[in-house]
VEXDREN-2710 file (C-alpha; in Angstrom, 1 decimal):
% VEXDREN-2710
k/r/px/py/pz
1/MET/-4.8/-27.1/6.0
2/ASN/-7.7/-26.0/3.2
3/VAL/-5.8/-23.2/0.7
4/LEU/-8.6/-21.0/0.6
5/PHE/-8.7/-21.0/4.6
6/SER/-4.8/-20.3/4.7
7/THR/-5.2/-17.6/2.3
8/PHE/-7.7/-16.1/4.5
9/LEU/-5.7/-16.3/7.8
10/GLY/-2.7/-14.9/5.9
11/THR/-4.6/-12.2/4.5
12/GLY/-6.4/-11.4/7.4
13/PHE/-3.5/-11.0/9.4
14/ALA/-2.3/-8.5/6.9
15/PHE/-5.7/-6.6/7.2
16/LEU/-5.3/-6.5/11.0
17/MET/-2.1/-5.0/10.7
18/THR/-3.1/-2.2/8.8
19/ALA/-5.8/-1.6/11.2
20/ALA/-3.2/-1.7/14.0
21/GLY/-1.1/0.7/12.3
22/ALA/-4.2/3.2/11.1
23/GLY/-5.4/3.0/15.0
24/CYS/-2.4/4.7/16.1
25/VAL/-4.7/8.1/15.1
26/PHE/-6.5/7.4/18.6
27/LEU/-2.8/7.9/20.5
28/VAL/-2.3/11.0/19.0
29/LYS/-3.8/14.5/20.0
30/ASN/-6.3/16.2/17.7
31/LYS/-4.2/19.4/17.2
32/MET/-0.9/19.2/16.3
33/SER/1.7/21.7/15.4
34/GLY/2.8/22.5/11.8
35/ARG/6.3/20.8/12.3
36/LEU/4.9/17.4/13.7
37/LYS/2.2/17.2/10.9
38/SER/5.1/17.8/8.2
39/ILE/7.0/14.9/9.5
40/PHE/3.8/13.0/9.6
41/MET/3.1/13.9/5.8
42/GLY/6.8/13.2/5.2
43/VAL/6.6/9.6/6.6
44/ALA/4.0/8.7/4.8
45/ALA/5.4/10.1/1.4
46/GLY/8.6/8.0/2.2
47/ILE/6.5/4.9/3.0
48/MET/4.7/5.1/-0.4
49/LEU/7.6/5.8/-2.1
50/ALA/9.9/2.9/-1.0
51/ALA/6.8/0.6/-1.4
52/SER/6.5/1.6/-4.9
53/ILE/9.6/0.8/-5.7
54/TRP/11.1/-2.3/-3.3
55/SER/7.5/-3.8/-3.1
56/LEU/6.0/-3.1/-6.2
57/LEU/8.0/-2.2/-9.2
58/MET/11.2/-4.4/-8.4
59/PRO/8.9/-7.7/-8.1
60/ALA/7.3/-6.7/-11.4
61/ILE/10.6/-6.3/-13.4
62/GLU/11.6/-9.7/-11.7
63/GLN/8.2/-11.7/-12.6
64/ALA/7.4/-9.9/-16.4
65/ASP/9.2/-11.4/-19.3
66/ASN/9.8/-7.9/-20.6
67/VAL/9.7/-4.2/-19.5
68/ILE/6.6/-3.2/-21.6
69/PRO/3.6/-5.0/-19.4
70/VAL/5.5/-2.9/-16.2
71/ALA/6.2/0.0/-18.3
72/ALA/2.7/0.1/-19.5
73/GLY/1.0/-0.8/-16.2
74/PHE/3.1/2.3/-14.7
75/VAL/1.4/4.5/-17.2
76/THR/-1.8/3.4/-16.8
77/GLY/-1.5/3.8/-13.1
78/VAL/-0.8/7.4/-13.7
79/ILE/-3.3/8.2/-15.9
80/LEU/-5.7/6.6/-13.6
81/MET/-5.0/9.3/-11.0
82/ILE/-4.8/11.9/-13.4
83/VAL/-8.1/10.9/-14.6
84/LEU/-9.3/10.9/-11.2
85/ASP/-8.0/14.3/-10.2
86/GLU/-9.6/16.2/-13.3
87/ILE/-13.2/14.2/-12.9
88/PHE/-14.0/12.7/-10.4
89/PHE/-12.6/14.7/-7.4
90/ARG/-14.6/17.7/-8.9
91/CYS/-18.0/15.9/-8.3
92/PHE/-17.8/15.3/-4.5
93/LYS/-17.0/17.5/-1.5
94/ILE/-14.1/15.6/-0.7
95/LYS/-10.6/17.1/-0.6
96/LYS/-8.8/15.2/-3.5
97/LYS/-5.6/14.7/-1.5
98/ASN/-7.3/12.6/0.9
99/LEU/-9.5/10.6/-1.5
100/MET/-6.1/10.4/-3.7
101/LEU/-4.2/8.8/-0.3
102/VAL/-7.1/6.2/0.2
103/THR/-7.8/5.2/-3.4
104/SER/-3.8/4.8/-4.3
105/VAL/-3.0/2.6/-1.1
106/THR/-6.2/0.4/-1.5
107/ILE/-4.8/-0.2/-5.0
108/HIS/-1.3/-1.1/-3.8
109/ASN/-2.6/-3.5/-1.3
110/ILE/-4.7/-5.3/-4.0
111/PRO/-1.6/-7.1/-5.8
112/GLU/-0.1/-7.6/-2.1
113/GLY/-3.4/-9.8/-1.4
114/MET/-2.9/-11.5/-4.8
115/ALA/0.8/-12.3/-3.9
116/ILE/-0.5/-13.8/-0.9
117/GLY/-2.9/-15.9/-2.6
118/ILE/-0.8/-17.2/-5.1
119/ALA/1.8/-18.1/-3.1
120/PHE/-0.4/-20.4/-0.8
121/ALA/-2.1/-21.5/-3.9
122/SER/1.1/-22.7/-5.6
123/ALA/2.1/-24.3/-2.2
124/TRP/-1.2/-26.5/-2.3
125/LEU/-0.7/-27.6/-5.9
126/ASN/2.8/-28.8/-4.9
127/VAL/2.4/-30.5/-1.8
128/ASP/4.9/-32.3/-2.0
129/GLU/7.7/-29.3/-1.6
130/PRO/7.0/-28.0/1.8
131/ALA/9.4/-25.0/1.5
132/LEU/6.3/-23.1/-0.9
133/PHE/4.0/-23.3/2.2
134/ALA/6.8/-21.9/4.3
135/GLY/7.6/-19.7/1.9
136/ALA/3.7/-18.2/1.7
137/VAL/3.8/-18.1/5.1
138/SER/6.9/-16.0/5.4
139/LEU/5.3/-14.0/2.7
140/ALA/2.0/-13.2/4.5
141/ILE/4.4/-12.4/7.7
142/GLY/6.6/-10.0/5.7
143/ILE/3.6/-8.3/4.0
144/ALA/1.9/-8.0/7.2
145/ILE/4.7/-6.2/8.9
146/GLN/4.9/-3.6/6.3
147/ASN/1.1/-2.8/6.5
148/PHE/1.6/-1.4/10.0
149/PRO/3.1/1.7/8.7
150/GLU/1.1/1.7/5.6
151/GLY/-2.1/2.0/7.9
152/LEU/-0.2/5.1/9.9
153/ALA/0.5/6.4/6.4
154/VAL/-3.2/6.7/5.5
155/SER/-4.7/7.4/8.5
156/MET/-2.7/10.3/10.0
157/PRO/-2.6/12.5/7.4
158/LEU/-6.3/12.1/7.0
159/LYS/-6.5/13.6/10.8
160/GLN/-4.3/16.1/10.2
161/GLU/-6.5/17.6/7.4
162/GLY/-9.3/17.8/9.7
163/ILE/-11.1/14.4/9.3
164/SER/-12.4/13.0/12.6
165/THR/-10.7/10.4/14.4
166/CYS/-13.0/7.4/14.0
167/LYS/-13.4/8.1/10.3
168/SER/-9.5/8.7/9.7
169/PHE/-9.3/5.0/11.3
170/LEU/-11.9/3.5/9.3
171/LEU/-10.8/4.8/5.9
172/GLY/-7.3/3.3/7.2
173/CYS/-8.7/0.0/7.7
174/MET/-10.7/0.0/4.6
175/SER/-7.2/0.6/2.5
176/GLY/-6.2/-2.7/3.7
177/SER/-9.8/-4.7/3.5
178/VAL/-9.0/-5.5/-0.2
179/GLU/-6.2/-7.8/0.8
180/PRO/-8.5/-10.7/1.9
181/VAL/-10.9/-10.3/-1.1
182/PHE/-8.5/-10.1/-3.6
183/GLY/-6.2/-12.8/-1.9
184/ILE/-9.3/-15.7/-1.7
185/ALA/-10.2/-14.5/-5.5
186/VAL/-6.9/-15.3/-6.9
187/CYS/-6.7/-18.6/-5.3
188/LEU/-9.8/-19.6/-7.0
189/LEU/-7.8/-18.0/-10.7
190/ALA/-4.1/-18.9/-9.5
191/GLY/-2.7/-19.6/-13.3
192/ARG/-4.4/-16.6/-15.0
193/ALA/-3.9/-14.1/-12.1
194/ARG/0.1/-14.8/-12.3
195/LEU/0.1/-13.7/-15.8
196/ILE/-1.3/-10.2/-14.7
197/MET/0.7/-9.5/-11.8
198/PRO/3.5/-7.5/-13.2
199/GLY/0.9/-5.3/-14.5
200/LEU/-0.7/-5.1/-11.5
201/LEU/2.4/-4.5/-9.5
202/SER/3.6/-1.8/-12.0
203/PHE/-0.3/0.2/-12.1
204/ALA/-0.3/0.0/-8.3
205/ALA/3.1/1.6/-8.1
206/GLY/2.1/4.2/-10.6
207/CYS/-1.0/5.2/-8.6
208/MET/1.1/5.6/-5.6
209/ILE/4.2/8.0/-7.2
210/PHE/1.4/10.0/-8.6
211/VAL/0.0/10.7/-5.5
212/VAL/3.5/10.9/-3.4
213/PHE/4.8/13.9/-5.8
214/GLU/1.2/15.5/-7.0
215/GLU/-0.1/15.8/-3.4
216/LEU/2.2/14.8/-0.9
217/MET/5.3/16.6/-1.6
218/PRO/3.9/20.1/-2.1
219/GLU/2.0/20.0/1.3
220/ILE/5.5/19.0/2.8
221/HIS/7.3/21.6/1.7
222/MET/5.2/24.5/2.1
223/GLY/5.6/27.1/5.0
224/ASP/8.9/27.0/7.5
225/ASN/9.0/23.0/8.2
226/SER/10.6/22.2/4.6
227/LYS/13.6/20.5/6.2
228/THR/11.4/18.9/9.0
229/GLY/9.3/17.3/6.2
230/THR/12.3/16.0/4.6
231/ILE/13.7/14.4/7.2
232/GLY/10.2/12.4/7.6
233/VAL/10.4/11.6/4.1
234/ILE/13.8/10.0/4.4
235/SER/12.8/8.1/7.8
236/GLY/9.3/6.8/6.1
237/PHE/11.5/5.4/2.8
238/LEU/14.1/4.3/5.2
239/LEU/11.7/2.3/7.2
240/MET/10.1/0.8/4.6
241/MET/13.3/-0.3/2.4
242/VAL/14.4/-1.9/5.7
243/LEU/11.3/-3.8/6.1
244/ASP/10.5/-4.5/2.3
245/VAL/14.1/-6.0/2.0
246/ALA/14.1/-7.8/5.1
247/PHE/10.5/-9.3/4.5
248/GLY/10.0/-9.3/0.9
END
């Protein structure tokens, strides 16, 4: 099977799982209680926090020769979100929390798509080692399974902020659309892409962790639903941790 086609299938499946998770917004009624909203916001924060650690920072540290590119990528991701917070969001009539949420998860999906592309490219370049292809398939399946709650983590908070169901779904899908694009692109530059993967992974982690603590956590602990939101954070964190460890 052609390496580009294999990568397209792997990243395409990951994208479809993101879309399936985002599609859950169609199953929830339009108006929700403050308690239920706090739970969903908490789950989103927990998922993003766990994904930042197990899907991004830990693989970055394992792949890097030293911690410097990992730290540099992480700080760069945080700085980017601060710049977006201070400049970009002042120019558009969109709540900064909503746009930051979509932006951070979209950035997070870029290295995931690249990881799938690198895995299939490596298998193609070493056809005498069939285990590499099986590993690439397993990686694509694992990332796809993780993408389901991530799609939900994007679309559900958007809907709770008053964005229409269809728009929330489309934004959730958009966050995963970068995976096929960057997965295929990295097949063409597999050797070079492998060198910058640690920085990309930690960069995405910095973006996501900033959004969690700057935007989601304050929302979760407003009003009388603080403990409910905390339970949501713990639940989302535990879910994503199990998925990352089981399929990472």
